[in-house]
C-alpha positions in Angstrom: 0.0 0.0 0.0 1.5 3.4 -1.0 2.3 5.8 1.8 -0.1 8.7 2.4 1.8 11.9 2.9 0.3 15.0 4.6 0.1 16.7 1.2 -1.8 13.7 -0.3 -4.2 13.6 2.6 -5.0 17.3 2.4 -5.6 17.0 -1.4 -8.0 14.1 -0.7 -9.8 16.2 1.9 -10.1 19.1 -0.6 -11.7 16.7 -3.2 -14.0 14.7 -0.9 -14.7 16.9 2.1 -14.9 20.4 0.7 -11.8 21.5 2.6 -10.9 24.8 0.9 -7.7 24.8 -1.1 -6.3 27.9 0.7 -6.7 26.0 4.0 -4.9 23.1 2.6 -2.0 25.3 1.5 -1.9 27.0 4.9 -1.6 23.7 6.7 1.2 22.6 4.4 3.1 25.8 5.1 2.7 25.4 8.8 3.9 21.8 8.5 7.0 23.0 6.6 7.7 25.5 9.3 7.4 22.7 11.9 10.0 20.6 10.0 12.4 23.6 10.1 11.8 24.0 13.9 12.3 20.3 14.4 15.7 20.5 12.6 16.7 23.5 14.7 15.7 21.9 18.0 17.5 18.7 17.1 20.9 20.6 16.8 20.8 21.4 20.5 24.2 22.5 21.9 25.8 21.8 18.5 23.8 24.7 17.0 24.2 27.1 19.9 20.4 27.3 20.4 20.2 26.3 24.0 19.8 28.7 26.9 17.8 31.9 27.5 17.7 35.4 26.0 17.7 38.6 28.0 14.1 39.3 27.1 10.7 38.4 28.4 7.5 37.7 26.6 4.2 39.4 27.2 3.5 37.0 30.1 6.7 38.1 31.9 8.4 34.8 31.2 12.1 34.7 30.2 12.3 33.6 26.6 14.5 30.8 25.5 16.6 31.3 22.4 14.5 28.6 20.6 11.3 30.4 21.6 12.4 33.4 19.6 13.8 31.4 16.7 10.6 29.2 16.4 8.4 32.3 16.5 10.4 33.9 13.6 10.3 30.7 11.6 6.5 30.5 11.8 6.1 34.2 11.0 8.4 34.2 8.0 7.0 31.0 6.6 3.4 32.2 6.7 3.4 35.9 6.1 3.8 35.9 2.3 1.5 33.0 1.2 -1.7 35.0 0.8 -3.7 32.7 3.1 -3.7 34.8 6.2 -5.3 38.0 7.3 -3.0 38.2 10.5 -1.3 36.0 13.0 -1.0 36.0 16.8 1.6 34.3 19.0 2.2 33.6 22.6 5.5 35.3 22.3 4.2 38.6 20.9 2.2 41.4 22.7 -0.2 42.0 19.9 -1.4 40.6 16.6 1.2 40.3 13.8 0.2 42.2 10.7 0.8 40.7 7.2 3.3 43.1 5.5 1.7 45.4 3.0 3.7 43.9 0.1 2.0 40.6 0.5 -1.7 39.7 -0.2 -4.0 38.8 2.6 -6.2 35.7 2.9 -9.3 34.6 4.8 -7.7 32.9 7.9 -6.1 33.8 11.2 -3.2 31.7 12.5 -2.7 31.5 16.3 0.3 29.6 17.7 2.5 28.7 20.6 5.8 28.4 18.7 7.6 26.2 21.2 5.5 24.8 24.0 7.4 23.3 26.9 10.5 25.3 26.1 11.6 25.3 29.8 12.5 21.6 29.1 14.7 22.3 26.1 18.0 22.3 28.0 17.3 18.9 29.5 16.4 17.3 26.2 12.7 16.6 27.0 10.1 16.6 24.2 8.7 20.0 23.2 6.4 21.1 20.5 4.5 23.6 18.4 0.7 24.2 18.9 -1.4 26.0 16.3 -5.0 27.0 15.7 -6.7 28.3 12.5 -9.7 30.6 12.6 -11.6 32.3 9.8 -11.2 36.1 9.8 -14.7 37.7 10.4 -15.7 39.6 7.3 -16.3 42.8 9.3 -12.6 42.8 10.3 -11.2 41.9 6.9 -9.5 44.5 4.8 -6.6 44.3 2.4 -5.2 47.5 3.6 -6.1 48.0 7.3 -4.4 46.5 10.3 -6.3 43.9 12.4 -6.7 44.4 16.1 -7.2 41.6 18.6 -11.0 41.7 18.3 -10.8 39.6 15.1 -9.2 36.8 17.0 -11.6 36.8 20.0 -13.7 33.8 18.8 -14.7 30.8 20.9 -12.7 27.7 20.2 -15.8 26.0 18.6 -15.1 28.3 15.6 -11.7 26.8 14.9 -11.5 25.3 11.4 -8.3 23.4 12.1 -5.8 22.8 14.9 -2.8 20.7 15.5 0.5 20.3 17.2 4.0 19.1 16.2 5.9 17.2 18.9 9.7 17.1 18.7 10.7 13.9 20.4 12.3 10.6 19.4 10.2 11.0 16.3 8.8 14.3 15.0 5.0 13.9 14.7 2.2 16.2 13.5 -1.2 15.7 15.0 -4.0 17.4 13.0 -7.7 17.9 13.0 -9.8 19.6 10.3 -13.0 19.0 12.4 -13.4 15.5 11.1 -11.4 13.3 13.5 -7.7 13.4 14.3 -4.9 12.1 12.1 -1.2 11.5 13.1 1.7 12.0 10.7 5.3 11.0 11.4 8.2 12.9 9.7 10.2 10.7 7.4 13.5 12.5 7.3 14.7 10.6 4.3 11.6 11.4 2.3 11.3 14.9 3.8 7.5 14.5 4.3 5.1 13.9 7.0 3.5 10.4 6.5 0.2 9.3 7.8 0.9 6.7 10.5 -2.0 7.1 13.0 -5.5 7.1 11.5 -8.8 7.8 13.3 -7.2 8.4 16.7 -9.5 7.9 19.7 -8.9 8.7 23.4 -10.1 5.8 25.6 -13.1 6.9 27.6 -11.8 5.4 30.8 -8.2 5.5 32.2 -5.8 4.7 35.0 -3.5 7.6 34.4 -3.5 11.3 35.4 -1.1 14.2 34.9 -0.8 17.1 37.3 1.9 19.0 39.1 1.6 17.6 42.6 4.0 20.2 44.0 1.1 22.7 43.8 -1.4 20.5 45.8 -1.6 22.9 48.7 -2.8 25.7 46.4 -5.6 23.8 44.7 -9.3 24.5 45.1 -11.4 22.0 47.0 -12.9 20.2 44.0 -9.4 19.4 42.7 -8.2 18.4 46.2 -11.2 16.0 46.4 -10.7 14.5 43.0 -6.9 13.9 43.2 -7.4 12.5 46.7 -9.7 9.9 45.3 -7.2 9.1 42.6 -4.5 8.6 45.2 -6.7 6.4 47.4 -6.6 3.6 44.8 -8.7 0.5 45.2 -9.5 1.4 48.8 -11.0 4.8 47.7 -14.3 5.9 46.2 -13.2 5.2 42.6 -12.2 1.6 43.4 -9.1 1.4 41.2 -5.4 2.3 41.2 -4.1 5.2 39.1 -0.6 6.0 37.9 0.6 9.6 37.8 2.6 10.9 34.8 3.8 14.5 34.6 6.3 15.7 31.9 5.7 19.5 32.4 5.5 19.9 28.6 1.8 20.2 27.6 2.5 18.9 24.1 4.2 15.8 25.5 1.5 15.2 28.2 -1.4 15.6 25.8 0.4 13.4 23.2 0.6 10.6 25.7 -3.1 11.0 26.5 -4.1 11.1 22.9 -2.1 7.9 22.3 -3.2 5.8 25.4 -5.7 7.8 27.4 -5.5 9.7 30.7 -6.4 13.1 32.1 -4.3 16.2 32.0 -5.0 18.9 34.7 -3.7 22.4 35.1 -6.1 23.9 37.6 -6.2 27.4 38.9 -4.8 27.9 42.4 -4.9 30.2 45.4 -1.5 31.9 44.8 -3.0 34.2 42.2 -6.8 34.2 42.8 -7.4 36.9 40.2 -6.1 34.6 37.5 -8.4 31.9 36.2 -5.5 29.6 35.4 -2.0 29.3 33.9 -2.4 28.0 30.4 -3.4 30.3 27.5 -6.8 29.9 26.1 -6.0 30.9 22.5 -2.6 29.3 22.1 -2.8 26.1 24.2 -6.3 25.3 25.6 -8.4 25.9 22.5 -6.4 23.9 20.0 -5.7 21.1 22.4 -9.4 20.9 23.4 -10.4 20.8 19.7 -8.0 17.9 19.1 -9.1 16.0 22.2 -12.8 16.4 21.5 -12.3 15.3 17.9 -10.6 12.2 19.3 -13.6 11.4 21.5 -12.3 13.0 24.7 -13.5 16.0 26.7 -12.0 19.3 27.8 -13.3 21.8 30.3 -12.0 24.6 32.6 -13.7 22.8 35.5 -17.0 24.6 35.0 -17.7 24.7 31.2 -16.5 23.3 27.9 -13.3 25.1 26.9 -14.5 25.5 23.3 -17.5 27.5 24.5 -15.5 30.2 26.3 -15.6 33.5 24.5 -12.1 35.0 24.8 -11.8 38.5 26.3 -8.1 39.0 25.3 -5.4 37.4 23.2 -3.4 36.2 26.2 -6.3 35.1 28.4 -5.5 32.3 30.8 -7.7 29.4 31.8 -7.7 26.3 34.0 -7.6 23.1 31.9 -8.9 19.5 32.4 -8.8 17.4 29.3 -8.5 13.8 28.2 -10.6 10.6 28.8 -14.2 11.6 29.0 -15.2 9.7 32.1 -12.5 11.4 34.3 -13.0 14.9 32.8 -16.7 14.7 33.5 -16.1 13.6 37.0 -13.8 16.4 38.0 -16.0 18.9 36.2 -19.0 17.7 38.2 -17.1 18.2 41.4 -16.5 21.8 40.4 -20.1 22.4 39.4 -21.5 21.0 42.6 -19.0 22.6 45.0 
């Protein structure tokens, strides 16, 4: 059986599922940028790309060299193709405008250029997360700049989302709203090849992922739920659970997408004014879209993540995603608290 490359898959989607050609081309450009990021990440110390810069991003986090490089790779790859009206990145304060010398397209691209970058120096898997939205017609103009209002759409309006994970293999996980496909980078061929078809998250699980060092800061519903997980067969849930925590969202979600589990990054009492740590637009929305398309669930503890209407580009949220049974359980604990 001939191999199905990402390009071939997207062409077939255009023919049989009415996927617009400009969306197909956009995804291909993002994939090429991810290949370049993968190559840059793989150089490590040999390429002089490890370590931090002297700058901070809009969240006040010290930027890694590879954060900045990955951001530039994605901007330069996508600004000229004519598919985008604008872009937004976790690493930039405001929306990135398509230079006037290039045509504009119908889509908005939102991305976290290098998720988990704090793990780069210790050679742990990191990745790129991206989301594609349609630019609302009232905001579209070939000449005017786009403000953040064009991007403030609930995640349910995403037309595509995905992530690339740079680990022992480089993989691209993608949804166009019709299930989730997994592609593995064949470095000899130079293409992403379909290796995981119709990915499904098991509804039940024996694994959970959370940063246990923050336990004393959690709200009561999370304390209750994790306490039940730790109680094992003697507790209310009647079974033993294993904890897995990589501290790279891409890596943790990839494990859950592959074999099930629940990923949790709850809000805590240290900063009560903040509703969570992860970014709604750059991390929570695309990952929630992928997980739901694979049969899982994703909430902020109180409501479906994809139903949240963003108030700002860099809005933060609590995240509970993965196997449906466990996400629904911890969400119910929040709703009845």
